Chimera marker file (.cmm) of the C-alpha trace (Angstrom):
<marker_set name="trace">
<marker id="1" x="19.427" y="22.768" z="-2.251" r="1" g="1" b="0" radius="0.5"/>
<marker id="2" x="17.452" y="19.560" z="-2.718" r="1" g="1" b="0" radius="0.5"/>
<marker id="3" x="17.275" y="19.240" z="1.049" r="1" g="1" b="0" radius="0.5"/>
<marker id="4" x="15.619" y="22.650" z="1.289" r="1" g="1" b="0" radius="0.5"/>
<marker id="5" x="13.092" y="21.720" z="-1.406" r="1" g="1" b="0" radius="0.5"/>
<marker id="6" x="12.320" y="18.421" z="0.308" r="1" g="1" b="0" radius="0.5"/>
<marker id="7" x="11.836" y="20.132" z="3.664" r="1" g="1" b="0" radius="0.5"/>
<marker id="8" x="9.648" y="22.760" z="2.007" r="1" g="1" b="0" radius="0.5"/>
<marker id="9" x="7.449" y="20.099" z="0.351" r="1" g="1" b="0" radius="0.5"/>
<marker id="10" x="7.164" y="18.244" z="3.653" r="1" g="1" b="0" radius="0.5"/>
<marker id="11" x="6.154" y="21.468" z="5.398" r="1" g="1" b="0" radius="0.5"/>
<marker id="12" x="3.510" y="22.204" z="2.741" r="1" g="1" b="0" radius="0.5"/>
<marker id="13" x="1.975" y="18.770" z="3.325" r="1" g="1" b="0" radius="0.5"/>
<marker id="14" x="1.977" y="19.294" z="7.069" r="1" g="1" b="0" radius="0.5"/>
<marker id="15" x="0.521" y="22.800" z="6.780" r="1" g="1" b="0" radius="0.5"/>
<marker id="16" x="-2.364" y="21.543" z="4.619" r="1" g="1" b="0" radius="0.5"/>
<marker id="17" x="-3.112" y="18.706" z="7.004" r="1" g="1" b="0" radius="0.5"/>
<marker id="18" x="-2.495" y="20.478" z="10.337" r="1" g="1" b="0" radius="0.5"/>
<marker id="19" x="-2.554" y="24.282" z="10.185" r="1" g="1" b="0" radius="0.5"/>
<marker id="20" x="-1.090" y="24.682" z="13.697" r="1" g="1" b="0" radius="0.5"/>
<marker id="21" x="2.279" y="23.446" z="12.350" r="1" g="1" b="0" radius="0.5"/>
<marker id="22" x="2.542" y="26.419" z="10.020" r="1" g="1" b="0" radius="0.5"/>
<marker id="23" x="4.888" y="28.545" z="12.219" r="1" g="1" b="0" radius="0.5"/>
<marker id="24" x="7.191" y="25.558" z="12.791" r="1" g="1" b="0" radius="0.5"/>
<marker id="25" x="7.292" y="24.842" z="9.067" r="1" g="1" b="0" radius="0.5"/>
<marker id="26" x="8.167" y="28.437" z="8.245" r="1" g="1" b="0" radius="0.5"/>
<marker id="27" x="10.974" y="28.340" z="10.814" r="1" g="1" b="0" radius="0.5"/>
<marker id="28" x="12.423" y="25.086" z="9.422" r="1" g="1" b="0" radius="0.5"/>
<marker id="29" x="12.409" y="26.341" z="5.826" r="1" g="1" b="0" radius="0.5"/>
<marker id="30" x="13.867" y="29.728" z="6.808" r="1" g="1" b="0" radius="0.5"/>
<marker id="31" x="16.590" y="28.113" z="8.910" r="1" g="1" b="0" radius="0.5"/>
<marker id="32" x="17.557" y="25.754" z="6.086" r="1" g="1" b="0" radius="0.5"/>
<marker id="33" x="17.570" y="28.591" z="3.532" r="1" g="1" b="0" radius="0.5"/>
<marker id="34" x="19.553" y="31.101" z="5.569" r="1" g="1" b="0" radius="0.5"/>
<marker id="35" x="21.984" y="28.414" z="6.726" r="1" g="1" b="0" radius="0.5"/>
<marker id="36" x="22.816" y="27.591" z="3.109" r="1" g="1" b="0" radius="0.5"/>
<marker id="37" x="23.168" y="31.285" z="2.237" r="1" g="1" b="0" radius="0.5"/>
<marker id="38" x="25.655" y="31.750" z="5.106" r="1" g="1" b="0" radius="0.5"/>
<marker id="39" x="27.683" y="28.762" z="3.941" r="1" g="1" b="0" radius="0.5"/>
<marker id="40" x="27.816" y="30.172" z="0.423" r="1" g="1" b="0" radius="0.5"/>
<marker id="41" x="28.994" y="33.563" z="1.703" r="1" g="1" b="0" radius="0.5"/>
<marker id="42" x="31.693" y="31.896" z="3.805" r="1" g="1" b="0" radius="0.5"/>
<marker id="43" x="32.879" y="29.875" z="0.832" r="1" g="1" b="0" radius="0.5"/>
<marker id="44" x="33.142" y="33.064" z="-1.234" r="1" g="1" b="0" radius="0.5"/>
<marker id="45" x="35.106" y="34.825" z="1.530" r="1" g="1" b="0" radius="0.5"/>
<marker id="46" x="37.525" y="31.919" z="1.779" r="1" g="1" b="0" radius="0.5"/>
<marker id="47" x="38.027" y="31.748" z="-1.977" r="1" g="1" b="0" radius="0.5"/>
<marker id="48" x="38.602" y="35.523" z="-2.109" r="1" g="1" b="0" radius="0.5"/>
<marker id="49" x="41.240" y="35.155" z="0.617" r="1" g="1" b="0" radius="0.5"/>
<marker id="50" x="43.097" y="32.608" z="-1.522" r="1" g="1" b="0" radius="0.5"/>
<marker id="51" x="42.856" y="34.523" z="-4.808" r="1" g="1" b="0" radius="0.5"/>
<marker id="52" x="46.138" y="35.449" z="-6.436" r="1" g="1" b="0" radius="0.5"/>
<marker id="53" x="47.929" y="32.413" z="-5.067" r="1" g="1" b="0" radius="0.5"/>
<marker id="54" x="49.249" y="29.708" z="-7.380" r="1" g="1" b="0" radius="0.5"/>
<marker id="55" x="47.071" y="26.639" z="-7.892" r="1" g="1" b="0" radius="0.5"/>
<marker id="56" x="48.880" y="23.540" z="-6.611" r="1" g="1" b="0" radius="0.5"/>
<marker id="57" x="47.775" y="19.920" z="-6.736" r="1" g="1" b="0" radius="0.5"/>
<marker id="58" x="48.481" y="17.724" z="-3.696" r="1" g="1" b="0" radius="0.5"/>
<marker id="59" x="51.942" y="16.649" z="-4.851" r="1" g="1" b="0" radius="0.5"/>
<marker id="60" x="53.045" y="20.154" z="-5.841" r="1" g="1" b="0" radius="0.5"/>
<marker id="61" x="51.771" y="21.504" z="-2.518" r="1" g="1" b="0" radius="0.5"/>
<marker id="62" x="53.599" y="18.834" z="-0.525" r="1" g="1" b="0" radius="0.5"/>
<marker id="63" x="56.927" y="19.150" z="-2.335" r="1" g="1" b="0" radius="0.5"/>
<marker id="64" x="56.866" y="22.963" z="-2.294" r="1" g="1" b="0" radius="0.5"/>
<marker id="65" x="56.136" y="23.406" z="1.397" r="1" g="1" b="0" radius="0.5"/>
<marker id="66" x="57.289" y="20.242" z="3.205" r="1" g="1" b="0" radius="0.5"/>
<marker id="67" x="60.445" y="18.150" z="3.545" r="1" g="1" b="0" radius="0.5"/>
<marker id="68" x="60.280" y="14.668" z="1.997" r="1" g="1" b="0" radius="0.5"/>
<marker id="69" x="59.574" y="12.951" z="5.328" r="1" g="1" b="0" radius="0.5"/>
<marker id="70" x="56.382" y="15.029" z="5.795" r="1" g="1" b="0" radius="0.5"/>
<marker id="71" x="55.176" y="15.386" z="2.215" r="1" g="1" b="0" radius="0.5"/>
<marker id="72" x="53.040" y="12.219" z="2.208" r="1" g="1" b="0" radius="0.5"/>
<marker id="73" x="51.473" y="13.199" z="5.523" r="1" g="1" b="0" radius="0.5"/>
<marker id="74" x="50.671" y="16.667" z="4.141" r="1" g="1" b="0" radius="0.5"/>
<marker id="75" x="48.981" y="15.137" z="1.086" r="1" g="1" b="0" radius="0.5"/>
<marker id="76" x="46.753" y="12.916" z="3.210" r="1" g="1" b="0" radius="0.5"/>
<marker id="77" x="45.907" y="15.705" z="5.648" r="1" g="1" b="0" radius="0.5"/>
<marker id="78" x="44.976" y="18.091" z="2.848" r="1" g="1" b="0" radius="0.5"/>
<marker id="79" x="42.584" y="15.505" z="1.400" r="1" g="1" b="0" radius="0.5"/>
<marker id="80" x="40.999" y="14.949" z="4.817" r="1" g="1" b="0" radius="0.5"/>
<marker id="81" x="40.630" y="18.702" z="5.341" r="1" g="1" b="0" radius="0.5"/>
<marker id="82" x="39.061" y="19.163" z="1.904" r="1" g="1" b="0" radius="0.5"/>
<marker id="83" x="36.460" y="16.525" z="2.747" r="1" g="1" b="0" radius="0.5"/>
<marker id="84" x="35.521" y="18.318" z="5.965" r="1" g="1" b="0" radius="0.5"/>
<marker id="85" x="35.346" y="21.935" z="4.879" r="1" g="1" b="0" radius="0.5"/>
<marker id="86" x="34.137" y="21.517" z="1.310" r="1" g="1" b="0" radius="0.5"/>
<marker id="87" x="36.230" y="24.210" z="-0.342" r="1" g="1" b="0" radius="0.5"/>
<marker id="88" x="38.929" y="24.189" z="-2.993" r="1" g="1" b="0" radius="0.5"/>
<marker id="89" x="42.274" y="23.930" z="-1.217" r="1" g="1" b="0" radius="0.5"/>
<marker id="90" x="44.430" y="24.181" z="-4.332" r="1" g="1" b="0" radius="0.5"/>
<marker id="91" x="45.612" y="27.658" z="-3.274" r="1" g="1" b="0" radius="0.5"/>
<marker id="92" x="46.134" y="27.060" z="0.437" r="1" g="1" b="0" radius="0.5"/>
<marker id="93" x="49.414" y="27.561" z="2.276" r="1" g="1" b="0" radius="0.5"/>
<marker id="94" x="50.590" y="25.637" z="5.333" r="1" g="1" b="0" radius="0.5"/>
<marker id="95" x="50.490" y="28.845" z="7.368" r="1" g="1" b="0" radius="0.5"/>
<marker id="96" x="46.776" y="29.359" z="6.743" r="1" g="1" b="0" radius="0.5"/>
<marker id="97" x="44.880" y="29.402" z="10.029" r="1" g="1" b="0" radius="0.5"/>
<marker id="98" x="41.821" y="27.233" z="10.551" r="1" g="1" b="0" radius="0.5"/>
<marker id="99" x="39.723" y="29.881" z="12.264" r="1" g="1" b="0" radius="0.5"/>
<marker id="100" x="40.797" y="33.059" z="10.499" r="1" g="1" b="0" radius="0.5"/>
<marker id="101" x="41.485" y="31.743" z="6.981" r="1" g="1" b="0" radius="0.5"/>
<marker id="102" x="39.298" y="28.638" z="6.643" r="1" g="1" b="0" radius="0.5"/>
<marker id="103" x="36.565" y="30.088" z="8.885" r="1" g="1" b="0" radius="0.5"/>
<marker id="104" x="36.205" y="26.772" z="10.688" r="1" g="1" b="0" radius="0.5"/>
<marker id="105" x="34.634" y="28.586" z="13.627" r="1" g="1" b="0" radius="0.5"/>
<marker id="106" x="31.532" y="28.772" z="11.464" r="1" g="1" b="0" radius="0.5"/>
<marker id="107" x="31.441" y="24.999" z="11.100" r="1" g="1" b="0" radius="0.5"/>
<marker id="108" x="29.560" y="23.073" z="13.700" r="1" g="1" b="0" radius="0.5"/>
<marker id="109" x="31.682" y="21.510" z="16.418" r="1" g="1" b="0" radius="0.5"/>
<marker id="110" x="30.735" y="18.031" z="15.197" r="1" g="1" b="0" radius="0.5"/>
<marker id="111" x="32.514" y="18.660" z="11.886" r="1" g="1" b="0" radius="0.5"/>
<marker id="112" x="35.653" y="19.702" z="13.729" r="1" g="1" b="0" radius="0.5"/>
<marker id="113" x="35.512" y="16.590" z="15.905" r="1" g="1" b="0" radius="0.5"/>
<marker id="114" x="34.984" y="14.450" z="12.796" r="1" g="1" b="0" radius="0.5"/>
<marker id="115" x="38.054" y="16.071" z="11.212" r="1" g="1" b="0" radius="0.5"/>
<marker id="116" x="40.226" y="15.108" z="14.199" r="1" g="1" b="0" radius="0.5"/>
<marker id="117" x="38.750" y="11.590" z="14.264" r="1" g="1" b="0" radius="0.5"/>
<marker id="118" x="39.455" y="11.171" z="10.548" r="1" g="1" b="0" radius="0.5"/>
<marker id="119" x="43.093" y="12.139" z="11.156" r="1" g="1" b="0" radius="0.5"/>
<marker id="120" x="43.355" y="9.696" z="14.046" r="1" g="1" b="0" radius="0.5"/>
<marker id="121" x="41.859" y="6.895" z="11.949" r="1" g="1" b="0" radius="0.5"/>
<marker id="122" x="44.035" y="7.607" z="8.910" r="1" g="1" b="0" radius="0.5"/>
<marker id="123" x="47.300" y="7.599" z="10.852" r="1" g="1" b="0" radius="0.5"/>
<marker id="124" x="46.442" y="5.252" z="13.740" r="1" g="1" b="0" radius="0.5"/>
<marker id="125" x="47.233" y="7.874" z="16.371" r="1" g="1" b="0" radius="0.5"/>
<marker id="126" x="45.391" y="9.634" z="19.177" r="1" g="1" b="0" radius="0.5"/>
<marker id="127" x="45.167" y="13.395" z="19.369" r="1" g="1" b="0" radius="0.5"/>
<marker id="128" x="44.316" y="14.624" z="22.869" r="1" g="1" b="0" radius="0.5"/>
<marker id="129" x="41.938" y="17.576" z="23.101" r="1" g="1" b="0" radius="0.5"/>
<marker id="130" x="44.713" y="19.709" z="24.577" r="1" g="1" b="0" radius="0.5"/>
<marker id="131" x="46.895" y="19.076" z="21.504" r="1" g="1" b="0" radius="0.5"/>
<marker id="132" x="44.025" y="19.594" z="19.046" r="1" g="1" b="0" radius="0.5"/>
<marker id="133" x="43.255" y="22.992" z="20.589" r="1" g="1" b="0" radius="0.5"/>
<marker id="134" x="46.835" y="24.128" z="19.889" r="1" g="1" b="0" radius="0.5"/>
<marker id="135" x="46.726" y="23.208" z="16.207" r="1" g="1" b="0" radius="0.5"/>
<marker id="136" x="45.930" y="26.583" z="14.690" r="1" g="1" b="0" radius="0.5"/>
<marker id="137" x="47.458" y="26.086" z="11.228" r="1" g="1" b="0" radius="0.5"/>
<marker id="138" x="47.741" y="23.307" z="8.688" r="1" g="1" b="0" radius="0.5"/>
<marker id="139" x="51.506" y="23.298" z="9.332" r="1" g="1" b="0" radius="0.5"/>
<marker id="140" x="50.938" y="22.626" z="13.031" r="1" g="1" b="0" radius="0.5"/>
<marker id="141" x="48.722" y="19.628" z="12.189" r="1" g="1" b="0" radius="0.5"/>
<marker id="142" x="51.346" y="18.210" z="9.821" r="1" g="1" b="0" radius="0.5"/>
<marker id="143" x="54.052" y="18.677" z="12.458" r="1" g="1" b="0" radius="0.5"/>
<marker id="144" x="51.988" y="17.050" z="15.209" r="1" g="1" b="0" radius="0.5"/>
<marker id="145" x="50.963" y="14.071" z="13.066" r="1" g="1" b="0" radius="0.5"/>
<marker id="146" x="54.517" y="13.547" z="11.779" r="1" g="1" b="0" radius="0.5"/>
<marker id="147" x="55.874" y="13.461" z="15.330" r="1" g="1" b="0" radius="0.5"/>
<marker id="148" x="53.044" y="11.186" z="16.541" r="1" g="1" b="0" radius="0.5"/>
<marker id="149" x="53.614" y="8.754" z="13.671" r="1" g="1" b="0" radius="0.5"/>
<marker id="150" x="57.362" y="8.793" z="14.351" r="1" g="1" b="0" radius="0.5"/>
<marker id="151" x="56.800" y="8.115" z="18.074" r="1" g="1" b="0" radius="0.5"/>
<marker id="152" x="54.372" y="5.319" z="17.279" r="1" g="1" b="0" radius="0.5"/>
<marker id="153" x="56.970" y="3.639" z="15.042" r="1" g="1" b="0" radius="0.5"/>
<marker id="154" x="59.602" y="3.676" z="17.810" r="1" g="1" b="0" radius="0.5"/>
<link id1="1" id2="2" r="1" g="1" b="0" radius="0.2"/>
<link id1="2" id2="3" r="1" g="1" b="0" radius="0.2"/>
<link id1="3" id2="4" r="1" g="1" b="0" radius="0.2"/>
<link id1="4" id2="5" r="1" g="1" b="0" radius="0.2"/>
<link id1="5" id2="6" r="1" g="1" b="0" radius="0.2"/>
<link id1="6" id2="7" r="1" g="1" b="0" radius="0.2"/>
<link id1="7" id2="8" r="1" g="1" b="0" radius="0.2"/>
<link id1="8" id2="9" r="1" g="1" b="0" radius="0.2"/>
<link id1="9" id2="10" r="1" g="1" b="0" radius="0.2"/>
<link id1="10" id2="11" r="1" g="1" b="0" radius="0.2"/>
<link id1="11" id2="12" r="1" g="1" b="0" radius="0.2"/>
<link id1="12" id2="13" r="1" g="1" b="0" radius="0.2"/>
<link id1="13" id2="14" r="1" g="1" b="0" radius="0.2"/>
<link id1="14" id2="15" r="1" g="1" b="0" radius="0.2"/>
<link id1="15" id2="16" r="1" g="1" b="0" radius="0.2"/>
<link id1="16" id2="17" r="1" g="1" b="0" radius="0.2"/>
<link id1="17" id2="18" r="1" g="1" b="0" radius="0.2"/>
<link id1="18" id2="19" r="1" g="1" b="0" radius="0.2"/>
<link id1="19" id2="20" r="1" g="1" b="0" radius="0.2"/>
<link id1="20" id2="21" r="1" g="1" b="0" radius="0.2"/>
<link id1="21" id2="22" r="1" g="1" b="0" radius="0.2"/>
<link id1="22" id2="23" r="1" g="1" b="0" radius="0.2"/>
<link id1="23" id2="24" r="1" g="1" b="0" radius="0.2"/>
<link id1="24" id2="25" r="1" g="1" b="0" radius="0.2"/>
<link id1="25" id2="26" r="1" g="1" b="0" radius="0.2"/>
<link id1="26" id2="27" r="1" g="1" b="0" radius="0.2"/>
<link id1="27" id2="28" r="1" g="1" b="0" radius="0.2"/>
<link id1="28" id2="29" r="1" g="1" b="0" radius="0.2"/>
<link id1="29" id2="30" r="1" g="1" b="0" radius="0.2"/>
<link id1="30" id2="31" r="1" g="1" b="0" radius="0.2"/>
<link id1="31" id2="32" r="1" g="1" b="0" radius="0.2"/>
<link id1="32" id2="33" r="1" g="1" b="0" radius="0.2"/>
<link id1="33" id2="34" r="1" g="1" b="0" radius="0.2"/>
<link id1="34" id2="35" r="1" g="1" b="0" radius="0.2"/>
<link id1="35" id2="36" r="1" g="1" b="0" radius="0.2"/>
<link id1="36" id2="37" r="1" g="1" b="0" radius="0.2"/>
<link id1="37" id2="38" r="1" g="1" b="0" radius="0.2"/>
<link id1="38" id2="39" r="1" g="1" b="0" radius="0.2"/>
<link id1="39" id2="40" r="1" g="1" b="0" radius="0.2"/>
<link id1="40" id2="41" r="1" g="1" b="0" radius="0.2"/>
<link id1="41" id2="42" r="1" g="1" b="0" radius="0.2"/>
<link id1="42" id2="43" r="1" g="1" b="0" radius="0.2"/>
<link id1="43" id2="44" r="1" g="1" b="0" radius="0.2"/>
<link id1="44" id2="45" r="1" g="1" b="0" radius="0.2"/>
<link id1="45" id2="46" r="1" g="1" b="0" radius="0.2"/>
<link id1="46" id2="47" r="1" g="1" b="0" radius="0.2"/>
<link id1="47" id2="48" r="1" g="1" b="0" radius="0.2"/>
<link id1="48" id2="49" r="1" g="1" b="0" radius="0.2"/>
<link id1="49" id2="50" r="1" g="1" b="0" radius="0.2"/>
<link id1="50" id2="51" r="1" g="1" b="0" radius="0.2"/>
<link id1="51" id2="52" r="1" g="1" b="0" radius="0.2"/>
<link id1="52" id2="53" r="1" g="1" b="0" radius="0.2"/>
<link id1="53" id2="54" r="1" g="1" b="0" radius="0.2"/>
<link id1="54" id2="55" r="1" g="1" b="0" radius="0.2"/>
<link id1="55" id2="56" r="1" g="1" b="0" radius="0.2"/>
<link id1="56" id2="57" r="1" g="1" b="0" radius="0.2"/>
<link id1="57" id2="58" r="1" g="1" b="0" radius="0.2"/>
<link id1="58" id2="59" r="1" g="1" b="0" radius="0.2"/>
<link id1="59" id2="60" r="1" g="1" b="0" radius="0.2"/>
<link id1="60" id2="61" r="1" g="1" b="0" radius="0.2"/>
<link id1="61" id2="62" r="1" g="1" b="0" radius="0.2"/>
<link id1="62" id2="63" r="1" g="1" b="0" radius="0.2"/>
<link id1="63" id2="64" r="1" g="1" b="0" radius="0.2"/>
<link id1="64" id2="65" r="1" g="1" b="0" radius="0.2"/>
<link id1="65" id2="66" r="1" g="1" b="0" radius="0.2"/>
<link id1="66" id2="67" r="1" g="1" b="0" radius="0.2"/>
<link id1="67" id2="68" r="1" g="1" b="0" radius="0.2"/>
<link id1="68" id2="69" r="1" g="1" b="0" radius="0.2"/>
<link id1="69" id2="70" r="1" g="1" b="0" radius="0.2"/>
<link id1="70" id2="71" r="1" g="1" b="0" radius="0.2"/>
<link id1="71" id2="72" r="1" g="1" b="0" radius="0.2"/>
<link id1="72" id2="73" r="1" g="1" b="0" radius="0.2"/>
<link id1="73" id2="74" r="1" g="1" b="0" radius="0.2"/>
<link id1="74" id2="75" r="1" g="1" b="0" radius="0.2"/>
<link id1="75" id2="76" r="1" g="1" b="0" radius="0.2"/>
<link id1="76" id2="77" r="1" g="1" b="0" radius="0.2"/>
<link id1="77" id2="78" r="1" g="1" b="0" radius="0.2"/>
<link id1="78" id2="79" r="1" g="1" b="0" radius="0.2"/>
<link id1="79" id2="80" r="1" g="1" b="0" radius="0.2"/>
<link id1="80" id2="81" r="1" g="1" b="0" radius="0.2"/>
<link id1="81" id2="82" r="1" g="1" b="0" radius="0.2"/>
<link id1="82" id2="83" r="1" g="1" b="0" radius="0.2"/>
<link id1="83" id2="84" r="1" g="1" b="0" radius="0.2"/>
<link id1="84" id2="85" r="1" g="1" b="0" radius="0.2"/>
<link id1="85" id2="86" r="1" g="1" b="0" radius="0.2"/>
<link id1="86" id2="87" r="1" g="1" b="0" radius="0.2"/>
<link id1="87" id2="88" r="1" g="1" b="0" radius="0.2"/>
<link id1="88" id2="89" r="1" g="1" b="0" radius="0.2"/>
<link id1="89" id2="90" r="1" g="1" b="0" radius="0.2"/>
<link id1="90" id2="91" r="1" g="1" b="0" radius="0.2"/>
<link id1="91" id2="92" r="1" g="1" b="0" radius="0.2"/>
<link id1="92" id2="93" r="1" g="1" b="0" radius="0.2"/>
<link id1="93" id2="94" r="1" g="1" b="0" radius="0.2"/>
<link id1="94" id2="95" r="1" g="1" b="0" radius="0.2"/>
<link id1="95" id2="96" r="1" g="1" b="0" radius="0.2"/>
<link id1="96" id2="97" r="1" g="1" b="0" radius="0.2"/>
<link id1="97" id2="98" r="1" g="1" b="0" radius="0.2"/>
<link id1="98" id2="99" r="1" g="1" b="0" radius="0.2"/>
<link id1="99" id2="100" r="1" g="1" b="0" radius="0.2"/>
<link id1="100" id2="101" r="1" g="1" b="0" radius="0.2"/>
<link id1="101" id2="102" r="1" g="1" b="0" radius="0.2"/>
<link id1="102" id2="103" r="1" g="1" b="0" radius="0.2"/>
<link id1="103" id2="104" r="1" g="1" b="0" radius="0.2"/>
<link id1="104" id2="105" r="1" g="1" b="0" radius="0.2"/>
<link id1="105" id2="106" r="1" g="1" b="0" radius="0.2"/>
<link id1="106" id2="107" r="1" g="1" b="0" radius="0.2"/>
<link id1="107" id2="108" r="1" g="1" b="0" radius="0.2"/>
<link id1="108" id2="109" r="1" g="1" b="0" radius="0.2"/>
<link id1="109" id2="110" r="1" g="1" b="0" radius="0.2"/>
<link id1="110" id2="111" r="1" g="1" b="0" radius="0.2"/>
<link id1="111" id2="112" r="1" g="1" b="0" radius="0.2"/>
<link id1="112" id2="113" r="1" g="1" b="0" radius="0.2"/>
<link id1="113" id2="114" r="1" g="1" b="0" radius="0.2"/>
<link id1="114" id2="115" r="1" g="1" b="0" radius="0.2"/>
<link id1="115" id2="116" r="1" g="1" b="0" radius="0.2"/>
<link id1="116" id2="117" r="1" g="1" b="0" radius="0.2"/>
<link id1="117" id2="118" r="1" g="1" b="0" radius="0.2"/>
<link id1="118" id2="119" r="1" g="1" b="0" radius="0.2"/>
<link id1="119" id2="120" r="1" g="1" b="0" radius="0.2"/>
<link id1="120" id2="121" r="1" g="1" b="0" radius="0.2"/>
<link id1="121" id2="122" r="1" g="1" b="0" radius="0.2"/>
<link id1="122" id2="123" r="1" g="1" b="0" radius="0.2"/>
<link id1="123" id2="124" r="1" g="1" b="0" radius="0.2"/>
<link id1="124" id2="125" r="1" g="1" b="0" radius="0.2"/>
<link id1="125" id2="126" r="1" g="1" b="0" radius="0.2"/>
<link id1="126" id2="127" r="1" g="1" b="0" radius="0.2"/>
<link id1="127" id2="128" r="1" g="1" b="0" radius="0.2"/>
<link id1="128" id2="129" r="1" g="1" b="0" radius="0.2"/>
<link id1="129" id2="130" r="1" g="1" b="0" radius="0.2"/>
<link id1="130" id2="131" r="1" g="1" b="0" radius="0.2"/>
<link id1="131" id2="132" r="1" g="1" b="0" radius="0.2"/>
<link id1="132" id2="133" r="1" g="1" b="0" radius="0.2"/>
<link id1="133" id2="134" r="1" g="1" b="0" radius="0.2"/>
<link id1="134" id2="135" r="1" g="1" b="0" radius="0.2"/>
<link id1="135" id2="136" r="1" g="1" b="0" radius="0.2"/>
<link id1="136" id2="137" r="1" g="1" b="0" radius="0.2"/>
<link id1="137" id2="138" r="1" g="1" b="0" radius="0.2"/>
<link id1="138" id2="139" r="1" g="1" b="0" radius="0.2"/>
<link id1="139" id2="140" r="1" g="1" b="0" radius="0.2"/>
<link id1="140" id2="141" r="1" g="1" b="0" radius="0.2"/>
<link id1="141" id2="142" r="1" g="1" b="0" radius="0.2"/>
<link id1="142" id2="143" r="1" g="1" b="0" radius="0.2"/>
<link id1="143" id2="144" r="1" g="1" b="0" radius="0.2"/>
<link id1="144" id2="145" r="1" g="1" b="0" radius="0.2"/>
<link id1="145" id2="146" r="1" g="1" b="0" radius="0.2"/>
<link id1="146" id2="147" r="1" g="1" b="0" radius="0.2"/>
<link id1="147" id2="148" r="1" g="1" b="0" radius="0.2"/>
<link id1="148" id2="149" r="1" g="1" b="0" radius="0.2"/>
<link id1="149" id2="150" r="1" g="1" b="0" radius="0.2"/>
<link id1="150" id2="151" r="1" g="1" b="0" radius="0.2"/>
<link id1="151" id2="152" r="1" g="1" b="0" radius="0.2"/>
<link id1="152" id2="153" r="1" g="1" b="0" radius="0.2"/>
<link id1="153" id2="154" r="1" g="1" b="0" radius="0.2"/>
</marker_set>
């Protein structure tokens, strides 16, 4: 929200000094405003999708849904995901799909790339584009990373 206010103040200064920038300023403010409204609506849709599910912290989530050899990986991956999509993941399930349930198609492609890079950096592995494209659920990411870490150790 502060970003929108700052852009708006900047536009007001420009409009007073150079009136021909007025249409550009209106576009920038409108784009920033409607972009934030869309993000808020998406967040509400995601949270509604998860309603009625039990709230689980990272450890509860990992021990409920994953075997011991993958629980630590699941905890780390959930934290990375939370940092990249900015929603409460306390009610997620491993079978939730990135596009349909987390609405990651609405994120810019740079955020998705940053998510994959963060995984690679955290675990010291490489995820080829072909493999990343096949990871449709959180479970599939956990499985891929667990196998990649295991292969790296051998």
